[in-house]
C-alpha positions as CSV (number, residue, x, y, z in Angstrom):
1,M,-53.3,-19.3,40.4
2,A,-52.4,-23.5,39.8
3,R,-55.3,-23.7,38.3
4,I,-55.5,-21.3,35.7
5,V,-53.7,-21.9,32.3
6,I,-55.5,-19.9,29.7
7,G,-52.7,-17.0,28.5
8,Q,-50.3,-18.5,29.7
9,Y,-46.8,-19.6,27.7
10,Y,-45.4,-22.9,27.9
11,P,-42.2,-23.4,25.8
12,A,-41.4,-26.3,24.6
13,P,-38.8,-28.0,22.2
14,S,-41.7,-29.1,19.6
15,V,-43.2,-29.0,16.1
16,I,-46.4,-27.6,18.0
17,H,-44.9,-24.5,18.7
18,R,-42.7,-24.0,15.8
19,L,-45.8,-23.9,14.0
20,D,-47.2,-20.1,11.7
21,A,-49.0,-18.8,14.3
22,R,-51.8,-18.1,12.0
23,V,-51.9,-21.5,11.3
24,K,-52.9,-21.8,15.0
25,L,-55.0,-19.7,15.5
26,V,-57.0,-20.4,12.3
27,G,-56.4,-24.7,13.0
28,T,-58.3,-23.6,16.7
29,M,-61.5,-22.2,15.2
30,F,-61.7,-24.5,13.0
31,F,-61.5,-27.2,15.9
32,I,-64.1,-25.2,17.7
33,V,-66.7,-25.2,14.7
34,T,-65.7,-29.2,14.3
35,L,-66.8,-30.0,17.6
36,F,-70.4,-28.5,16.5
37,I,-70.6,-30.2,13.8
38,A,-70.0,-33.7,15.5
39,G,-73.1,-34.0,16.8
40,T,-72.6,-38.3,17.5
41,W,-70.2,-39.8,19.9
42,A,-68.1,-41.1,17.5
43,G,-67.4,-38.1,16.0
44,Y,-65.9,-36.6,19.5
45,G,-64.1,-39.2,19.6
46,V,-62.2,-38.4,16.7
47,A,-61.8,-34.8,17.8
48,A,-60.3,-36.3,21.2
49,L,-58.4,-38.2,19.3
50,A,-57.1,-35.7,17.1
51,L,-56.5,-33.4,20.5
52,A,-54.2,-35.5,22.5
53,G,-52.4,-36.2,19.6
54,V,-51.9,-32.1,19.0
55,I,-51.5,-32.4,22.7
56,Y,-48.4,-35.1,22.9
57,L,-46.9,-33.3,19.9
58,S,-46.6,-30.3,22.1
59,K,-45.2,-31.3,25.0
60,V,-46.8,-30.0,27.0
61,P,-47.6,-32.0,30.0
62,P,-51.3,-32.8,30.0
63,M,-52.2,-32.6,33.1
64,F,-51.3,-29.1,32.9
65,M,-53.5,-28.5,30.4
66,F,-56.3,-30.7,31.9
67,R,-55.6,-28.1,35.7
68,G,-57.3,-25.6,33.9
69,L,-61.0,-27.5,33.7
70,R,-61.0,-27.3,38.0
71,A,-61.6,-23.0,37.4
72,M,-64.3,-24.4,35.1
73,L,-66.1,-27.2,36.7
74,F,-68.9,-25.4,38.1
75,I,-69.8,-24.5,34.4
76,L,-68.9,-27.8,33.2
77,I,-71.7,-29.9,36.2
78,F,-74.6,-26.9,35.7
79,T,-74.2,-27.0,31.8
80,A,-74.2,-30.8,32.0
81,S,-76.9,-31.2,34.6
82,L,-79.2,-28.5,33.2
83,N,-79.2,-31.0,29.6
84,L,-79.9,-34.3,32.2
85,F,-82.5,-33.0,33.8
86,L,-84.3,-30.8,31.3
87,T,-83.7,-33.3,27.6
88,P,-87.3,-35.5,26.7
89,G,-86.6,-38.7,26.0
90,E,-88.4,-42.1,25.6
91,V,-86.3,-44.7,27.7
92,V,-86.8,-43.2,31.2
93,L,-84.3,-43.8,33.2
94,V,-85.4,-42.4,36.6
95,E,-88.4,-40.4,37.7
96,F,-88.8,-38.9,40.9
97,F,-91.7,-36.4,41.1
98,F,-90.6,-33.9,38.6
99,I,-87.3,-34.8,38.1
100,R,-87.2,-37.3,35.2
101,V,-84.0,-38.7,34.1
102,T,-84.2,-40.3,30.6
103,L,-81.0,-41.9,28.9
104,E,-81.5,-39.5,25.9
105,G,-81.0,-36.8,28.6
106,V,-77.5,-39.2,29.6
107,S,-76.6,-39.4,26.0
108,H,-77.2,-35.3,25.6
109,A,-75.0,-35.0,28.9
110,G,-72.2,-35.7,28.6
111,Q,-71.9,-34.6,24.6
112,I,-72.1,-32.0,25.8
113,A,-69.6,-31.8,28.8
114,L,-67.5,-33.4,26.2
115,R,-67.4,-31.2,23.8
116,L,-66.7,-28.3,26.7
117,I,-63.7,-30.1,27.6
118,I,-62.4,-30.9,24.1
119,L,-63.3,-26.7,23.2
120,I,-61.5,-25.7,26.8
121,V,-58.4,-27.8,25.9
122,G,-57.8,-27.8,23.0
123,S,-58.3,-23.8,22.5
124,T,-55.4,-23.8,26.1
125,V,-52.9,-24.9,23.2
126,M,-53.0,-22.5,21.6
127,T,-52.0,-20.5,24.1
128,L,-49.3,-22.7,25.5
129,T,-47.5,-22.8,22.9
130,T,-47.8,-19.4,21.0
131,T,-45.8,-16.9,22.8
132,P,-48.1,-12.8,22.8
133,I,-45.8,-11.3,19.9
134,Q,-46.6,-14.0,16.9
135,L,-50.0,-14.4,18.7
136,T,-50.5,-10.5,18.2
137,D,-48.9,-10.5,15.0
138,A,-51.3,-13.5,13.9
139,I,-54.3,-11.7,14.6
140,E,-53.4,-8.4,12.4
141,T,-52.5,-10.5,9.8
142,L,-55.2,-12.4,9.7
143,L,-58.1,-9.0,10.3
144,N,-55.5,-7.1,7.6
145,P,-58.4,-7.2,5.1
146,F,-60.8,-4.1,7.5
147,K,-57.7,-2.1,7.0
148,K,-59.0,-1.0,4.3
149,L,-61.9,0.4,6.4
150,R,-59.6,2.7,8.4
151,I,-59.8,-0.4,11.3
152,P,-57.2,0.2,13.4
153,V,-56.0,-3.8,13.6
154,H,-52.8,-3.1,15.1
155,E,-54.2,-1.4,18.2
156,I,-57.1,-4.2,18.4
157,A,-55.0,-6.8,17.7
158,M,-52.8,-5.1,20.3
159,M,-55.3,-5.3,22.8
160,M,-56.8,-9.0,23.0
161,T,-53.2,-10.1,23.5
162,I,-52.5,-8.7,26.6
163,A,-56.1,-8.5,27.9
164,L,-55.4,-12.6,27.4
165,R,-52.0,-12.5,28.9
166,F,-53.1,-10.6,31.9
167,I,-55.7,-12.8,32.9
168,P,-52.9,-15.4,34.5
169,T,-51.5,-11.8,36.7
170,L,-54.6,-10.3,37.2
171,M,-55.3,-14.0,39.2
172,E,-52.2,-13.6,41.1
173,E,-53.2,-10.3,41.6
174,V,-56.5,-12.2,43.5
175,D,-54.9,-14.5,45.4
176,K,-51.7,-12.2,46.9
177,I,-54.9,-10.0,48.6
178,M,-56.5,-12.6,49.4
179,K,-53.6,-14.3,51.0
180,A,-52.9,-11.1,52.9
181,Q,-56.8,-9.9,53.7
182,M,-56.6,-14.1,55.6
183,A,-53.6,-12.7,57.0
184,R,-55.2,-9.6,58.9
185,G,-58.1,-12.1,60.3
186,A,-60.9,-12.0,56.3
187,D,-62.2,-15.5,56.4
188,F,-63.1,-16.9,52.8
189,D,-64.3,-20.6,53.2
190,T,-66.4,-20.3,55.7
191,G,-70.5,-20.0,55.4
192,G,-72.9,-20.6,52.4
193,L,-72.7,-19.2,48.8
194,I,-73.7,-15.7,50.0
195,K,-71.4,-14.9,52.7
196,R,-68.6,-16.6,50.4
197,A,-69.6,-14.0,47.8
198,K,-69.9,-11.1,50.0
199,S,-66.4,-11.2,51.6
200,L,-65.1,-11.1,48.3
201,I,-65.8,-7.6,47.5
202,P,-63.6,-5.9,49.7
203,L,-61.8,-7.8,47.2
204,L,-62.5,-5.9,44.3
205,I,-60.8,-2.5,45.1
206,P,-57.9,-3.4,45.8
207,L,-57.8,-5.7,42.9
208,F,-59.1,-2.4,40.3
209,V,-56.3,-0.8,41.5
210,S,-53.8,-2.9,40.8
211,A,-55.1,-3.6,37.6
212,F,-55.2,0.1,36.7
213,R,-51.6,0.5,38.3
214,R,-50.4,-2.2,36.2
215,A,-52.0,-0.8,33.3
216,D,-50.6,2.6,33.9
217,E,-46.5,0.7,33.8
218,L,-47.5,-0.9,30.9
219,A,-48.6,2.1,29.5
220,Q,-45.3,3.5,30.6
221,A,-43.1,1.3,29.8
222,M,-44.8,1.0,26.2
223,D,-44.3,5.5,25.9
224,A,-40.5,4.8,27.2
225,R,-39.7,2.2,23.8
226,C,-41.4,5.1,21.6
227,Y,-44.2,3.2,20.8
228,R,-47.1,4.0,17.9
229,G,-49.0,2.0,16.9
230,D,-48.9,0.8,13.9
231,V,-47.4,3.4,11.8
232,N,-43.4,2.9,10.4
233,R,-43.9,-0.2,12.4
234,T,-41.3,-2.8,11.3
235,K,-41.7,-6.9,12.1
236,M,-37.6,-8.2,13.4
237,K,-39.5,-11.9,12.4
238,I,-41.4,-12.1,9.0
239,M,-43.9,-14.3,9.1
240,R,-43.4,-16.8,6.6
241,F,-45.0,-20.5,5.6
242,A,-42.5,-23.1,5.9
243,P,-43.6,-26.8,5.1
244,R,-45.2,-28.1,7.8
245,D,-47.6,-25.6,7.9
246,F,-48.9,-26.5,5.0
247,L,-48.6,-30.1,5.6
248,A,-50.2,-28.8,9.4
249,S,-53.3,-27.3,6.7
250,G,-53.5,-30.4,4.8
251,I,-54.5,-32.5,7.8
252,L,-57.0,-30.5,9.4
253,I,-58.8,-30.2,5.9
254,I,-58.1,-34.1,6.5
255,Y,-60.0,-33.6,9.9
256,G,-62.5,-32.1,9.2
257,A,-64.1,-34.4,6.4
258,I,-63.7,-37.1,8.5
259,L,-66.0,-35.1,10.8
260,I,-68.2,-34.2,8.2
261,F,-68.3,-37.8,6.8
262,I,-69.0,-39.4,10.2
263,G,-71.9,-36.6,11.3
264,R,-73.7,-37.8,8.0
265,M,-73.3,-41.6,8.5
266,G,-75.2,-40.5,12.2
């Protein structure tokens, strides 16, 4: 559970927490897009510096954010390894039978790994600094034009937010189930990869039962509070842009322009 950061909210009196959720949501998507524009080390360096500045302003402990990378460590290593060994190049560093490592492959693998790290941490900043209600309202507001097509925008936004917030809850439930089964003699740590995978199968049934039970409890709680979706629904807090939101939007535009300039220069 300590490794799962996505889906959690970290309260702190910071300017990032006070930003409009719509700005943070659009800014996160814009930041992700710019990561694919920044195709050079200089571009990724600018993105990393910008992310470091946001983390500093958010007042969230950096180690708390980077702790979530442990769960993605296998994907990072696997992706970097594929690019390391499969990227062709002219400058060969290591060649052993069919294994061939080139300077271009090392550079490309490093850029891919850095891009994934920045992407994961950057996406985590939004969920750590935005409450579920703010996130739901932001998604619903941004999807409002689709209401003209009779698309249930509010319900979609609510489901997306609940699914995101259920991630740490389900991981906590997995941890409890594993500890309960280990107390009864179950072994999840020894053996090869296939044996460990098979040992996780007994976790699925109680996990599904727990997930459906929590979903039913949530549905009953919402029903007891007379929740009816978007029917005659009002909001206690109306989302309004403040000067800091316009300032943040301007900084995002400048950041994007710098990355595009660096990409063209490279």
